Residue, then its C-alpha position, 0 to 999 in steps of 0.5 A: m831135626s832142623i839145623p839151628l841158625l848159625s850166629y854171625s856178627l853185624s857189620c857196620q853198614n849204612q842201613r844200620v845208621a839211623s841218623l843218615d836218614d836226616a842227612c840224606k834228604g834230597d832228589e835221590e831220596y827213595k819214595i816210600y810206598t805204603t797202604e797206611s794212607l788209604p791209597d786210591a786206585n792209581e796210587m795202589g797201582q804205583i804200590i804194586w809196581a814198586a813191589y814188582r820192581q823191588i822183588f823181580s828188578e826191572h829186567q825181570i818184570l815181564k807179562s809172565t811174572q804178573e800175579k793178577f790174583l795177588e794184585s786183586q787181593l791187595r787192591f781189595n785189602q784182602i791181604t797186606v803188602k807183606e803178604f803180597i811180597k811173600g806171594l811174589v817171592l814164592s811164585d813160580s816165576f820168581r822160583k824159575l828165574n832166580y832160585d832154579a838158576n842159582n845156588n843157595y848161597r847166591f839165592a840167599e844173597m838176592c833175597v836179603q837184598r830184595v826183601l830186607g833191602r840191605d847187603l849181607y853182613n858177612e860170609r857167615e850170614r850167607i852160609a847161615l841163610s843158605i842152610i835154612v834154604a837147604s834144610q827147611g825149604l824155600e818157604k820157611f826161608i822166606d818166612t824167616l826173612l819176613d817175620s824177622d824183627e828187622y823186617m817188621k821194624d823197617f817195613g812192617d805189614s804195609i810198606v814195600p821193601y826198598q834199598k835202605r840208605r842208598t845215598l850218603f850225604s858225603r858222596a856225590g852218588g849213592e851206592m849201586p842198586f841191587n838189581l845191577k850189583t847182583p844180576r840174575y846169574g852168578e859167574e859160574f852159571r854164566g860160564k855154562l850159558c856162554k858155552p854152547q854144546f853141539i851134539w852131532q848125530g852122524a859122521i862129520r863130512s867136509f863140504k866143498p862148494q859146487e864151483m870148486k869140485a872137479k869137472a869132467g876131464d880134470p886130471s885129479l879125477f884119475i889120480n887114484m887109477v894112476r897110483e894103482v897101475s904105477p909100479n913104483n908108487i911115484f904118484 
């Protein structure tokens, strides 16, 4: 029996204020990438790049994170943008780079930012979503986000998710992008990475350079012999 989803209140975030869309028109307005307008091959390439940039962030876009089979399916309209996003989040590379390197609380926060395009409302939502990850698995958690009314209302089946209402009319600059605000590793994991551990297989020996070693005839070579024959252990 699965644990029911905890209830949590919706805090007032910029992304919940629809009237900000009209007030934030300008150079920093996010370009919406969608397949509704029947894009050509070049435009489809931009849509795929936008999806990678949103889900993996720019610092995780590597050759090893490419999902060429999913790209081919999207190009030939065999899957929707929503299904492409799901394939990226459930890919082995995303799991290795983000899920395996973080606890459930941080992973839930990263997925909300990258899939729903907003921050967590509060700590209670973080706990509620992390319980889904722990009790029902990664795929069920991603389905919960993608099948939510919030995702379908904002992005539907054809729009690449993006950080909603990042710029404000009353501010000179927008909010910090999620890929900079929430890096790959949490503070507790970075602490482990920055502490190298050395495992010695044998006894530790001191090293003395050749030029510092005693040469033939040096008195220090005979100090032990002198100590043995000295009756009062003067040396």
